[in-house]
C-alpha positions, -999 to +999 in steps of 0.1 A: +079+163+064+086+137+090+058+111+097+056+084+123+061+051+106+030+030+100+025-008+095-002-018+070-009-056+069-020-068+035-051-090+037-039-107+005-020-130+028-048-135+053-069-167+056-101-158+038-119-185+056-114-165+088-109-130+074-128-112+101-107-130+128-075-121+110-085-085+107-094-083+144-061-099+153-039-074+134-060-045+149-056-059+184-019-063+180-010-029+167-016-025+129-020+011+119-037+006+085-053-023+066-040-028+030-063-042+004-048-054-029-072-052-058-061-070-090-081-075-122-061-101-141-052-076-168-029-050-154-014-078-133-016-116-138-039-123-109-075-117-098-082-108-062-107-086-044-136-063-053-157-037-035-176-063-016-145-073+003-137-037+011-173-033+024-168-064+046-136-050+060-153-017+067-179-034+088-153-054+106-127-028+116-123+010+121-087+008+107-079+030+078-085+010+046-057+016+022-069+002-011-044-004-039-060-006-073-038-027-096-063-025-124-066-011-159-087+021-162-090+026-124-112+057-131-140+032-138-138+017-104-129+044-079-165+054-071-175+018-062-145+014-039-151+048-022-187+039-016-176+006-001-156+024+026-121+029+013-101+055+032-075+059+005-073+048-032-040+043-049-037+040-086-008+032-109+011+056-131+012+028-157-025+021-157-043+055-159-041+075-191-055+105-173-035+104-140-042+140-129-079+138-135-083+104-117-063+116-087-085+147-085-116+125-088-105+103-059-101+134-037-136+146-048-150+113-035-136+120-001-107+096-002-070+101+002-053+099-032-023+077-038+000+070-068+019+038-073+049+029-095+062-005-106+099-015-102+106-011-140+091+024-142+114+054-136+105+077-107+102+106-131+069+092-143+051+102-112+070+134-103+045+158-119+016+145-097+034+146-063+016+178-053-017+161-059-013+130-037-014+119-001+006+088-007+033+075-030+036+038-033+069+023-045+064-013-054+094-033-042+083-064-061+066-067-095+029-066-086+006-096-089+014-122-062+023-123-026+054-140-013+079-125-038+114-116-028+122-079-021+140-061-050+169-041-034+173-020-066+140-003-058+156+014-028+172+040-051+138+050-063+126+054-027+155+076-019+149+098-050+112+103-042+120+110-006+144+138-017+117+152-040+090+152-013+113+168+013+127+194-011+092+206-021+080+202+015+051+180+003+032+161+030+026+128+011+035+096+028+060+072+011+049+036+011+067+004+001+050-029-007+065-062-016+089-085+003+087-064+034+100-083+065+120-077+097+151-079+075+141-057+046+120-031+065+150-013+080+165-009+045+133+007+032+131+029+063+166+041+059+158+050+023+129+072+034+098+051+034+073+056+063+044+032+055+052-005+053+029-030+037+036-066+048+016-098+042+034-130+048+056-115+074+025-110+095-002-135+085+021-165+080+047-157+107+055-189+126+046-173+159+013-159+147+001-124+139+011-109+172+047-121+167+048-109+131+037-074+140+061-073+170+090-083+148+082-055+123+077-030+150+111-039+165+127-036+131+115+000+129+137+008+159+169-005+142 
């Protein structure tokens, strides 16, 4: 299924002293979604955001809140994030011992359900749950920190998952996250991705948020 491409700024790279202003800026200048990275210091070596930040985002913007749970036992946390205003909840194949059940529970909470996969995990690990999800997230860096370099070897996984989705006529979107810039976005787009998470390329762009988003939007046309 063909989807229009979407840009999803990651607030992990925003200035948290002026988070509301940064969110308003990306919305004003054409962001499609807002990506919220949640890390617990166990599944990945960093601690970031909780439901309170999601709730603050929800009161600040009407953009779709795309919440990426990089946490152990995500089933323990999905209800709190759904109540905080998440539009979609993405969990990792590597983190949930009951992947099917947790994806079904996310749907039951009224959120879109997503499944994510790390660079070192084969695509086959998520193949059985593709009919259950609204979003597949291929990590194009190892999760944990912003500002990492894009891993080109992950493009083969994007191409494989795109073939599976198309062959089964499944409607799930295919998202990439990590090292996405005006230079790497066209590569991921050509491989079959249609949702692009970017942090530094937007929030730390030398020309500001507007220029960062414009550069990514132009890259989509390449």
